[in-house]
ZALUMMAR-37450 format. One line per 8 residues: their letters; for each residue x, y, z of C-alpha. Coordinates in nm, 2 decimals. Example, Ala and Ser with C-alpha at 12.3 -4.5 7.8 and 13.67 -1.06 7.14 Angstrom:
AS = 1.23 -0.45 0.78  1.37 -0.11 0.71;
This chain:
MKNSDRLQ = -0.16 -3.85 -3.09  -0.43 -3.94 -3.34  -0.39 -3.82 -3.69  -0.72 -3.63 -3.66  -0.58 -3.44 -3.37  -0.28 -3.31 -3.56  -0.27 -2.94 -3.62  -0.33 -2.78 -3.96;
WWEAVLLA = -0.08 -2.52 -4.05  -0.32 -2.23 -3.97  -0.39 -2.40 -3.64  -0.02 -2.40 -3.56  -0.01 -2.03 -3.65  -0.30 -1.96 -3.42  -0.15 -2.16 -3.13  0.18 -1.98 -3.17;
AGLLLFAG = 0.00 -1.64 -3.18  -0.19 -1.73 -2.86  0.13 -1.83 -2.68  0.30 -1.51 -2.80  0.01 -1.31 -2.68  0.03 -1.47 -2.34  0.41 -1.42 -2.31  0.38 -1.07 -2.46;
QAALSSPR = 0.14 -0.95 -2.19  0.38 -1.07 -1.92  0.70 -0.94 -2.10  0.56 -0.60 -2.18  0.43 -0.54 -1.82  0.76 -0.65 -1.67  0.96 -0.33 -1.72  0.66 -0.14 -1.57;
KSAAFDEE = 0.69 -0.32 -1.24  0.95 -0.28 -0.97  1.07 -0.57 -0.76  0.79 -0.76 -0.59  0.85 -0.86 -0.23  1.02 -1.20 -0.27  1.19 -1.16 -0.60  1.52 -1.05 -0.46;
YHVAAGYA = 1.55 -1.36 -0.25  1.48 -1.60 -0.54  1.71 -1.43 -0.78  2.00 -1.42 -0.53  1.95 -1.79 -0.43  1.92 -1.91 -0.79  2.23 -1.72 -0.91  2.44 -1.82 -0.61;
YLKTGDFR = 2.34 -2.19 -0.67  2.43 -2.18 -1.04  2.77 -2.01 -0.98  2.88 -2.21 -0.67  2.68 -2.53 -0.66  2.60 -2.44 -0.30  2.24 -2.44 -0.21  2.27 -2.27 0.13;
MSLSHPPL = 2.06 -1.98 0.01  1.78 -2.22 -0.09  1.65 -2.26 0.26  1.29 -2.16 0.22  1.24 -2.32 -0.12  1.40 -2.59 -0.32  1.64 -2.46 -0.58  1.48 -2.56 -0.92;
INALSAIP = 1.28 -2.25 -1.01  1.53 -2.01 -0.86  1.81 -2.17 -1.07  1.60 -2.17 -1.39  1.53 -1.80 -1.33  1.89 -1.72 -1.29  2.01 -1.89 -1.61  1.99 -1.57 -1.83;
LLFRDDVN = 2.21 -1.39 -1.58  2.50 -1.63 -1.66  2.52 -1.46 -2.00  2.58 -1.12 -1.84  2.93 -0.99 -1.74  2.80 -0.73 -1.50  2.64 -0.95 -1.24  2.83 -0.94 -0.91;
LPLDHPAW = 2.81 -1.22 -0.65  2.92 -1.08 -0.31  3.05 -1.41 -0.16  3.28 -1.20 0.06  2.99 -1.05 0.25  2.94 -1.20 0.60  2.58 -1.29 0.51  2.71 -1.56 0.28;
AESDYFNF = 2.92 -1.73 0.54  2.63 -1.70 0.79  2.38 -1.85 0.54  2.17 -1.54 0.60  1.97 -1.54 0.28  1.76 -1.23 0.37  2.06 -1.00 0.41  2.25 -1.17 0.13;
ADVFLWQA = 1.97 -1.12 -0.11  1.94 -0.76 -0.01  2.32 -0.70 -0.07  2.32 -0.90 -0.39  2.05 -0.71 -0.57  2.05 -0.36 -0.42  2.42 -0.31 -0.34  2.62 -0.53 -0.56;
QADPQSIL = 2.44 -0.46 -0.89  2.46 -0.14 -1.10  2.12 -0.19 -1.25  1.89 -0.40 -1.02  1.58 -0.36 -1.23  1.76 -0.49 -1.54  1.87 -0.80 -1.34  1.51 -0.86 -1.24;
EWARWPVI = 1.38 -0.83 -1.59  1.63 -1.08 -1.73  1.55 -1.32 -1.45  1.18 -1.30 -1.52  1.22 -1.44 -1.87  1.24 -1.81 -1.77  0.93 -1.78 -1.57  0.75 -1.62 -1.86;
ALGAILAA = 0.86 -1.92 -2.07  0.72 -2.15 -1.81  0.39 -1.97 -1.83  0.38 -2.01 -2.20  0.45 -2.39 -2.16  0.16 -2.41 -1.92  -0.07 -2.24 -2.17  0.04 -2.49 -2.44;
ALFWWTRE = 0.00 -2.78 -2.21  -0.35 -2.67 -2.13  -0.43 -2.65 -2.50  -0.29 -3.00 -2.58  -0.43 -3.19 -2.28  -0.77 -3.04 -2.32  -0.77 -3.11 -2.69  -0.67 -3.48 -2.63;
MAGAWAGW = -0.93 -3.52 -2.35  -1.23 -3.32 -2.49  -1.17 -3.24 -2.85  -1.03 -2.96 -3.06  -1.29 -2.70 -2.98  -1.24 -2.75 -2.60  -0.86 -2.71 -2.66  -0.91 -2.37 -2.81;
IALVLAVF = -1.14 -2.27 -2.53  -0.87 -2.37 -2.28  -0.61 -2.17 -2.47  -0.83 -1.86 -2.47  -0.90 -1.89 -2.09  -0.53 -1.94 -2.02  -0.40 -1.67 -2.24  -0.62 -1.41 -2.08;
DPNLIANS = -0.61 -1.54 -1.72  -0.48 -1.24 -1.51  -0.34 -1.46 -1.23  -0.14 -1.68 -1.46  -0.01 -1.37 -1.65  0.08 -1.18 -1.33  0.27 -1.48 -1.17  0.44 -1.55 -1.50;
RLVTTDLG = 0.64 -1.23 -1.47  0.75 -1.28 -1.11  1.07 -1.45 -1.00  0.89 -1.67 -0.75  0.82 -2.04 -0.72  0.44 -2.03 -0.75  0.42 -2.04 -1.13  0.69 -2.31 -1.15;
LTVFLFLT = 0.50 -2.53 -0.90  0.18 -2.48 -1.10  0.34 -2.58 -1.43  0.51 -2.90 -1.30  0.22 -3.02 -1.10  -0.01 -2.98 -1.40  0.24 -3.16 -1.63  0.25 -3.44 -1.37;
MWWLWCWR = -0.12 -3.48 -1.38  -0.13 -3.47 -1.76  0.12 -3.75 -1.79  -0.05 -3.95 -1.51  -0.36 -3.93 -1.73  -0.15 -4.03 -2.04  -0.03 -4.34 -1.84  -0.39 -4.43 -1.76;
ETPSRKNL = -0.48 -4.40 -2.13  -0.17 -4.57 -2.25  0.00 -4.76 -1.97  0.35 -4.76 -2.11  0.69 -4.74 -1.93  0.76 -4.41 -2.11  0.45 -4.25 -1.96  0.53 -4.39 -1.62;
VLTGIFAG = 0.88 -4.25 -1.63  0.77 -3.91 -1.75  0.51 -3.89 -1.47  0.78 -3.97 -1.22  1.01 -3.70 -1.37  0.75 -3.43 -1.35  0.66 -3.54 -1.00  1.02 -3.49 -0.90;
LTMASKFT = 1.03 -3.15 -1.06  0.72 -3.06 -0.88  0.88 -3.15 -0.55  1.19 -2.95 -0.65  0.98 -2.64 -0.73  0.83 -2.58 -0.39  0.78 -2.77 -0.07  0.40 -2.78 -0.11;
GLLVWPMI = 0.48 -2.98 -0.42  0.50 -3.29 -0.19  0.12 -3.29 -0.22  0.17 -3.44 -0.56  0.20 -3.78 -0.40  -0.13 -3.78 -0.21  -0.29 -3.66 -0.54  -0.14 -3.94 -0.74;
GLIVVIWR = -0.22 -4.20 -0.48  -0.58 -4.11 -0.44  -0.64 -4.06 -0.82  -0.49 -4.40 -0.90  -0.70 -4.57 -0.63  -1.01 -4.40 -0.75  -0.93 -4.51 -1.11  -0.87 -4.87 -0.99;
LEIRDWRS = -1.21 -4.89 -0.83  -1.35 -4.89 -1.19  -1.19 -5.23 -1.24  -1.42 -5.52 -1.16  -1.14 -5.73 -1.00  -0.95 -5.44 -0.85  -0.90 -5.64 -0.53  -0.71 -5.92 -0.70;
RRNLQSLI = -0.36 -5.97 -0.58  -0.22 -5.93 -0.93  -0.38 -5.58 -0.97  -0.27 -5.47 -0.63  0.09 -5.58 -0.69  0.09 -5.41 -1.03  -0.04 -5.09 -0.88  0.21 -5.09 -0.59;
SNLLFMFL = 0.51 -5.17 -0.82  0.42 -4.90 -1.06  0.38 -4.64 -0.79  0.71 -4.74 -0.63  0.88 -4.71 -0.97  0.73 -4.38 -1.03  0.84 -4.26 -0.68  1.19 -4.38 -0.74;
VSFLTLWA = 1.21 -4.19 -1.07  1.08 -3.88 -0.90  1.34 -3.90 -0.62  1.62 -3.95 -0.87  1.50 -3.63 -1.04  1.49 -3.44 -0.72  1.83 -3.57 -0.63  1.96 -3.45 -0.97;
VYRFDVSP = 1.84 -3.10 -0.90  2.06 -3.12 -0.58  2.35 -3.23 -0.81  2.34 -3.58 -0.66  2.47 -3.45 -0.33  2.53 -3.70 -0.05  2.61 -3.52 0.27  2.53 -3.55 0.64;
YPGTAIPL = 2.20 -3.42 0.75  2.28 -3.09 0.92  2.35 -3.14 1.29  2.42 -3.52 1.24  2.68 -3.74 1.10  2.43 -3.94 0.89  2.49 -3.90 0.52  2.18 -3.88 0.30;
PASFYPYS = 2.12 -3.81 -0.07  1.98 -3.46 -0.11  2.00 -3.41 0.27  1.94 -3.04 0.25  1.59 -3.10 0.11  1.44 -3.26 0.43  1.64 -3.02 0.65  1.52 -2.70 0.47;
LWDTFMGI = 1.17 -2.85 0.46  1.16 -2.90 0.83  1.32 -2.56 0.89  1.06 -2.39 0.68  0.77 -2.57 0.84  0.89 -2.48 1.19  0.95 -2.12 1.09  0.59 -2.09 0.96;
EAQPKTSF = 0.46 -2.24 1.29  0.68 -2.01 1.50  0.61 -1.69 1.31  0.27 -1.70 1.14  0.20 -1.41 0.90  -0.05 -1.14 0.99  -0.32 -1.13 0.73  -0.62 -0.92 0.62;
LLGQTSPR = -0.96 -1.03 0.50  -1.28 -0.84 0.46  -1.18 -0.55 0.69  -1.04 -0.78 0.97  -0.68 -0.87 1.07  -0.55 -1.19 1.22  -0.21 -1.34 1.31  -0.34 -1.69 1.23;
GWWYYFPV = -0.56 -1.63 0.93  -0.90 -1.79 0.86  -0.99 -2.13 0.72  -1.22 -1.96 0.46  -0.95 -1.71 0.34  -0.87 -1.90 0.02  -1.23 -1.98 -0.08  -1.30 -1.61 -0.05;
ALAVKTSL = -0.98 -1.53 -0.25  -1.08 -1.78 -0.52  -1.43 -1.62 -0.54  -1.31 -1.26 -0.58  -0.98 -1.30 -0.77  -1.09 -1.55 -1.03  -1.27 -1.41 -1.33  -1.65 -1.46 -1.31;
PLLILTVW = -1.66 -1.60 -1.66  -1.41 -1.87 -1.56  -1.60 -1.95 -1.25  -1.93 -1.98 -1.45  -1.77 -2.19 -1.71  -1.61 -2.41 -1.45  -1.94 -2.50 -1.30  -2.09 -2.56 -1.65;
GTAVFLRR = -1.80 -2.77 -1.77  -1.78 -2.97 -1.45  -2.14 -3.07 -1.49  -2.08 -3.17 -1.85  -1.77 -3.37 -1.77  -1.92 -3.56 -1.47  -2.23 -3.65 -1.67  -2.03 -3.78 -1.97;
KGWRYAAI = -1.73 -3.94 -1.79  -1.84 -4.00 -1.43  -1.68 -3.89 -1.11  -1.40 -4.15 -1.11  -1.26 -4.07 -1.45  -1.29 -3.70 -1.38  -1.09 -3.73 -1.06  -0.78 -3.62 -1.25;
LWLPPLLF = -0.93 -3.28 -1.28  -1.14 -3.23 -0.97  -0.92 -3.40 -0.70  -0.59 -3.20 -0.74  -0.76 -2.85 -0.70  -0.97 -2.98 -0.42  -0.67 -3.13 -0.23  -0.46 -2.82 -0.29;
LALAMTGR = -0.74 -2.59 -0.17  -0.80 -2.81 0.14  -0.42 -2.79 0.22  -0.43 -2.41 0.19  -0.73 -2.39 0.42  -0.54 -2.57 0.70  -0.23 -2.36 0.66  -0.08 -2.06 0.85;
ITIGYRHI = 0.01 -1.85 0.55  -0.31 -1.68 0.44  -0.15 -1.39 0.25  -0.21 -1.44 -0.12  -0.40 -1.61 -0.41  -0.07 -1.71 -0.55  -0.05 -1.99 -0.29  -0.35 -2.16 -0.46;
LPVVPFLI = -0.23 -2.08 -0.81  -0.20 -2.45 -0.90  -0.58 -2.47 -0.88  -0.63 -2.24 -1.18  -0.52 -2.47 -1.47  -0.76 -2.74 -1.35  -1.04 -2.48 -1.33  -0.96 -2.39 -1.69;
MLAAQAGR = -0.96 -2.75 -1.80  -1.30 -2.81 -1.63  -1.44 -2.49 -1.78  -1.32 -2.60 -2.13  -1.52 -2.92 -2.10  -1.83 -2.71 -2.16  -1.71 -2.70 -2.52  -1.84 -3.05 -2.56;
RLEIGDWR = -2.20 -2.92 -2.54  -2.17 -2.63 -2.78  -2.38 -2.70 -3.08  -2.18 -2.51 -3.34  -2.14 -2.80 -3.58  -1.79 -2.87 -3.71  -1.54 -2.68 -3.50  -1.35 -2.58 -3.82;
FRRPNLQS = -1.66 -2.37 -3.90  -1.72 -2.56 -4.23  -2.08 -2.67 -4.14  -2.22 -2.42 -3.90  -2.51 -2.55 -3.69  -2.73 -2.29 -3.53  -2.96 -2.52 -3.33  -2.86 -2.34 -3.00;
PIANLFFL = -2.77 -1.98 -3.10  -2.85 -1.84 -2.75  -2.61 -2.09 -2.58  -2.35 -2.02 -2.84  -2.38 -1.65 -2.79  -2.37 -1.68 -2.41  -2.06 -1.89 -2.43  -1.89 -1.64 -2.67;
LLLLWHAA = -1.98 -1.35 -2.44  -1.83 -1.52 -2.15  -1.50 -1.57 -2.33  -1.50 -1.20 -2.45  -1.58 -1.09 -2.09  -1.29 -1.30 -1.96  -1.05 -1.15 -2.21  -1.17 -0.79 -2.18;
GTLRLFPH = -1.14 -0.80 -1.80  -0.77 -0.88 -1.83  -0.68 -0.66 -2.13  -0.83 -0.35 -1.97  -0.61 -0.40 -1.66  -0.28 -0.42 -1.84  -0.01 -0.39 -1.70  -0.16 -0.45 -1.35;
QEAFFNEL = -0.27 -0.81 -1.38  -0.17 -0.88 -1.02  -0.44 -0.64 -0.90  -0.72 -0.83 -1.07  -1.04 -0.86 -0.87  -1.37 -0.95 -1.03  -1.70 -0.77 -1.03  -1.81 -0.93 -0.70;
AGGPEGGG = -1.52 -0.74 -0.53  -1.59 -0.41 -0.72  -1.29 -0.46 -0.94  -0.93 -0.37 -0.85  -1.05 -0.04 -0.71  -1.24 -0.23 -0.44  -1.01 -0.52 -0.40  -0.80 -0.35 -0.13;
RILVDSNI = -1.09 -0.35 0.11  -1.11 -0.74 0.08  -0.75 -0.86 0.04  -0.41 -0.70 0.04  -0.05 -0.83 0.04  0.04 -1.02 -0.29  -0.32 -1.01 -0.40  -0.29 -0.64 -0.49;
DWGQDLIL = 0.02 -0.49 -0.32  0.35 -0.67 -0.32  0.58 -0.37 -0.36  0.56 -0.37 -0.74  0.46 -0.02 -0.83  0.76 0.21 -0.74  0.82 0.28 -1.11  0.46 0.40 -1.15;
LRELLVEK = 0.49 0.60 -0.82  0.78 0.79 -0.95  0.59 0.87 -1.27  0.29 0.98 -1.07  0.49 1.21 -0.85  0.64 1.37 -1.16  0.30 1.41 -1.32  0.16 1.57 -1.00;
GVEDVYLG = 0.46 1.79 -0.95  0.53 1.64 -0.61  0.90 1.69 -0.52  0.91 1.46 -0.22  0.67 1.24 -0.04  0.62 1.07 0.29  0.64 0.70 0.20  0.48 0.41 0.39;
YFGAAVPE = 0.60 0.13 0.16  0.53 -0.24 0.18  0.80 -0.43 -0.01  1.17 -0.53 -0.02  1.28 -0.30 -0.30  1.49 0.01 -0.23  1.28 0.32 -0.33  1.59 0.54 -0.40;
TYNILYKP = 1.69 0.29 -0.67  1.38 0.40 -0.86  1.47 0.77 -0.81  1.20 0.84 -0.56  1.27 1.13 -0.32  1.09 1.04 0.00  1.07 1.10 0.37  1.04 0.75 0.53;
IPGFLRQT = 0.75 0.68 0.76  0.69 0.34 0.93  0.68 0.06 0.68  0.74 -0.31 0.67  1.10 -0.44 0.64  1.30 -0.13 0.58  1.14 0.17 0.75  1.10 0.01 1.09;
AGPEINAY = 1.34 0.19 1.32  1.52 0.52 1.36  1.44 0.87 1.49  1.22 0.98 1.20  1.02 0.66 1.21  0.97 0.68 1.59  0.86 1.04 1.56  0.58 0.97 1.31;
NPYTPPPG = 0.25 1.09 1.45  -0.03 0.86 1.31  -0.31 1.06 1.46  -0.25 1.40 1.31  0.03 1.35 1.05  0.23 1.65 0.93  0.09 1.83 0.62  0.23 1.71 0.29;
WYAISQTS = 0.20 1.43 0.03  0.18 1.07 0.14  0.23 0.75 -0.06  0.08 0.46 0.14  0.09 0.10 0.02  -0.25 -0.08 0.04  -0.10 -0.34 0.26  0.04 -0.08 0.50;
LQLGLLEQ = -0.29 0.09 0.49  -0.47 -0.21 0.63  -0.20 -0.39 0.82  0.03 -0.11 0.94  0.35 -0.29 1.05  0.19 -0.64 1.04  0.30 -0.79 1.37  0.27 -0.46 1.56;
NVAMYAFF = 0.04 -0.16 1.53  -0.19 -0.26 1.25  -0.37 0.07 1.28  -0.06 0.27 1.19  -0.24 0.43 0.89  -0.60 0.43 1.01  -0.60 0.81 0.95  -0.60 0.75 0.58;
RDREPVAR = -0.84 0.45 0.55  -1.16 0.65 0.50  -0.99 0.92 0.28  -1.02 0.91 -0.10  -0.67 0.91 -0.25  -0.58 1.19 -0.49  -0.44 0.92 -0.72  -0.30 0.57 -0.73;
AGYSINLY = 0.03 0.42 -0.85  -0.11 0.12 -1.02  -0.36 -0.02 -0.77  -0.11 -0.08 -0.49  0.01 0.26 -0.37  -0.24 0.54 -0.27  -0.13 0.90 -0.30  -0.28 1.14 -0.05;
EVTYPDDM = -0.24 1.51 0.03  -0.27 1.61 0.40  -0.37 1.97 0.47  -0.50 2.16 0.77  -0.69 2.49 0.80  -0.46 2.78 0.86  -0.65 2.87 1.18  -0.65 2.53 1.33;
LLDRVVVT = -0.54 2.53 1.69  -0.21 2.36 1.76  -0.07 2.16 2.04  0.29 2.04 2.08  0.44 1.76 2.27  0.79 1.62 2.31  0.82 1.24 2.33  1.14 1.08 2.47;
GTAVSDIP = 1.24 0.72 2.39  0.90 0.57 2.31  0.78 0.57 1.95  0.49 0.82 1.91  0.27 0.55 1.74  0.30 0.33 2.05  0.14 0.59 2.27  -0.25 0.59 2.29;
PDELGVQD = -0.40 0.91 2.15  -0.56 1.02 2.48  -0.23 0.96 2.66  -0.04 1.16 2.40  -0.29 1.45 2.42  -0.47 1.42 2.09  -0.79 1.64 2.09  -1.07 1.66 1.83;
GRRLITKW = -1.05 1.97 1.62  -0.68 2.04 1.71  -0.36 1.94 1.55  -0.09 1.78 1.76  0.27 1.84 1.66  0.49 1.57 1.80  0.87 1.60 1.85  1.09 1.31 1.94;
TANENTQI = 1.42 1.25 2.10  1.59 0.93 2.19  1.69 1.00 2.55  1.73 1.26 2.81  2.08 1.36 2.69  1.91 1.54 2.40  1.62 1.78 2.48  1.39 1.98 2.27;
SAVGEEIA = 1.25 2.32 2.36  0.95 2.38 2.13  0.93 2.72 1.95  0.81 2.98 2.20  0.92 2.80 2.51  1.18 2.94 2.75  1.52 2.80 2.69  1.73 2.69 2.99;
LPANFQPV = 2.09 2.75 2.88  2.36 2.53 3.04  2.62 2.68 3.28  2.94 2.82 3.13  2.74 2.87 2.80  2.96 3.03 2.53  2.76 3.19 2.25  2.86 3.11 1.89;
KVNFADIF = 2.56 3.17 1.66  2.70 3.00 1.35  2.44 2.92 1.07  2.48 2.59 0.88  2.31 2.62 0.54  2.01 2.80 0.71  1.91 2.46 0.84  2.04 2.48 1.19;
TLLGYAVD = 2.22 2.75 1.38  2.47 2.65 1.65  2.37 2.90 1.92  2.66 2.81 2.15  2.82 2.54 2.36  2.94 2.47 2.71  3.23 2.26 2.84  3.23 2.14 3.20;
DGELQPGD = 3.60 2.17 3.25  3.85 2.34 3.03  4.15 2.16 3.18  4.19 1.78 3.15  4.42 1.51 3.27  4.50 1.20 3.06  4.22 0.95 3.10  3.95 1.22 3.16;
SVELTLVW = 3.64 1.25 2.95  3.52 1.57 2.79  3.16 1.67 2.88  3.02 1.90 2.61  2.68 2.06 2.55  2.57 2.20 2.21  2.27 2.42 2.17  2.11 2.43 1.82;
RRETAQIP = 1.82 2.62 1.67  1.62 2.50 1.38  1.61 2.75 1.09  1.39 2.77 0.78  1.56 2.58 0.50  1.43 2.24 0.40  1.63 1.95 0.54  1.75 1.71 0.27;
MPAPAKAG = 1.60 1.37 0.32  1.81 1.11 0.14  1.73 0.75 0.22  1.77 0.50 0.39  1.61 0.63 0.71  1.83 0.42 0.95  2.11 0.68 0.94  1.89 0.98 0.96;
PLAAFVHL = 1.90 1.29 0.73  2.18 1.46 0.92  2.42 1.42 1.21  2.64 1.64 1.42  3.01 1.58 1.45  3.25 1.71 1.72  3.62 1.65 1.69  3.89 1.70 1.95;
SGADPAQI = 4.20 1.76 1.74  4.53 1.93 1.72  4.62 2.25 1.54  4.58 2.05 1.22  4.20 1.96 1.20  4.30 1.62 1.05  4.48 1.52 1.37  4.17 1.39 1.55;
VAQYDGWD = 4.21 1.21 1.88  3.85 1.19 1.99  3.52 1.24 1.81  3.14 1.21 1.83  2.90 1.15 1.55  2.53 1.13 1.59  2.19 1.30 1.62  1.93 1.16 1.86;
TAVTTLEP = 1.64 1.39 1.76  1.40 1.34 1.47  1.44 1.64 1.24  1.14 1.62 1.01  0.89 1.72 1.28  1.10 2.01 1.41  0.97 2.36 1.34  1.17 2.68 1.28;
GDVITQKI = 1.26 2.82 1.63  1.28 2.48 1.80  1.60 2.45 2.02  1.78 2.13 2.07  2.02 2.09 2.36  2.26 1.81 2.29  2.49 1.66 2.56  2.80 1.49 2.43;
TLWPPPDI = 3.08 1.29 2.59  3.42 1.26 2.42  3.68 1.01 2.53  4.04 1.12 2.45  4.30 0.83 2.46  4.47 0.78 2.79  4.81 0.85 2.64  4.70 1.19 2.49;
EAGEWFLR = 4.99 1.43 2.48  4.99 1.72 2.71  4.91 2.06 2.56  4.64 2.25 2.38  4.37 2.06 2.19  4.09 2.21 1.98  3.71 2.14 1.96  3.55 2.17 1.62;
AGLYSPQT = 3.19 2.09 1.53  2.96 2.08 1.23  2.68 1.90 1.05  2.69 1.63 0.78  2.48 1.38 0.59  2.53 1.02 0.71  2.43 0.89 0.37  2.67 1.09 0.16;
GQRFPLAD = 2.93 1.20 0.42  2.90 1.55 0.28  2.92 1.83 0.53  2.67 2.12 0.55  2.85 2.45 0.47  2.84 2.76 0.69  2.59 3.01 0.55  2.86 3.28 0.52;
GSGDFVAL = 3.07 3.05 0.30  3.37 3.05 0.54  3.39 2.67 0.57  3.21 2.36 0.69  3.28 2.35 1.06  3.31 2.59 1.35  3.59 2.61 1.61  3.45 2.60 1.96;
GSLMVGE = 3.77 2.68 2.15  4.04 2.47 2.31  4.12 2.25 2.60  4.44 2.22 2.80  4.56 1.87 2.88  4.80 1.85 3.17  5.10 1.63 3.22;
């Protein structure tokens, strides 16, 4: 570094303050954000790799960034690694990550916040690198401009507090290009080695990091075209040998990340260094081709995406001041240095954007995040043309006050647009998109809604006095971890099956409060039924949790005409509205049962009681009354089954709705036992009817089969029944306080 480029003490203070400001924005917003969609997978994979040296959970991404993120967790004594879970033996990283974060840890949010710190540090390193490289290339003033643009870039800040690979790839790709430029300026072995090391770290960050080599190759070729005798054999040999040396260093770096592992390529007996890297690369590529991601753009959905998705994302999610300055700075740079020299700044973002435009995953700006630092560097080149005299402000020159003022206003606009959005930087949309309020009509998924606002949803529900909410959530987090009392309705990943999900009526939803993620709002269940929440799309939400979850209140006039229908087997949302019986101006109440063994008689309908019906009329917590039962045969022989019918009536008390939804809010149990209730020889547990859509007065007829053991002793055996919560195992008490089950009579088993 030139002596004239060394920092004065006050400049060092300003630089440190700028980096702390960047890190502070990410760090202070982190506790306000729940787990984003992919964070659990990266944390689990990284921690497992550090503790075991086994990279089986690093299937979708190389292990470097995940391992860096997990380093702080090594200093905690309360992090549990569930290696005894079957998902570890099966290399099932989806289920393993779910178990690791949400079941094995006492405080999942704290685990996440610790794991985010290394990514925040990487973000600060990127901001510092932008400052230094720009300063070296374009002067001190341009360096400060680059720092301001980086410190207040919402996309860099947002991704700097997520445990994902996008920011890590961005950092190491940028460092690779910086040292490649240093090698051009000073062709030393040191700079060549450092370029190779950073290229290896780029490949170890994310599989798209392989693009670093086409970038390096094209840039070097373009630079060599400036040499008059570039075709000479000596120059070509030198170029090839340097590139090969650089590649060798990068491969050794990548191999070091894999702990210099030499093992057979999976499925073969051929030993290879870092064999898991090409295997997981191929597996990831084939997975993307086989299962493309449904995406949303400008009101349209597509299973394959659009070639222009990322140009649109770049136009609406990059701050307008940065875009304006990029155009300005690029013109200045090309005019001063020429297109060949400038290739180090314009070619990497161009190639990365071109790769993204040919890909299958069009679901987020984060996939083109490596473009942003190069835009900032190009924008900072405009600082060359600012006529402000000495950049230390000792000799101010006001020859162009309008240009100076315009430039200053652009920087203030850029900073203000980010600061006003705190702590929701991930939801940034510029003025072309109508800001974050309008962004959800253009892009969803990680652009605005990646499951990150459950903490804010909980606070919003408390503020509004909402005790429980229907939740259509897009994300991998477990809502109950964040103390949200909710009734699950169809959502991606977790709420995809079960009676309550199948019973949801998307055409005339039940009255109540609804929290719908922006991604669910536009894409429904992604690969199926993208119109699941079309009912809410044209409605103005009552409030928003951050900018990702909309809160609605659904009400109907008291005098609105009602229709009722019982659906068996098929999910209500899979039935077209005309076939279901939806009519304009009328509300349709849907009730759902899994099969013909359980039937529903809607309130007011005539009830067909089974033969041999024995009335009981026992009330369970004023939720259901067991009206009675019927047994086909009171005498059994060993090996016979018991055919039993229970008849329940829905009462008025609210049904507890603990999550998850897979088990349902309640279930019936029937025990065949001896005189001692604990001596159970046959039992049934289950409930095939959705309960949230039932009305007081509805009657459920439930047919049950018990299978006593073939060697059951002869004599008298007793039937006992009740209700319980599958989540907690707690039984619902009888309303009269006499117990938590009812005796239904006895059966005689013959010799």
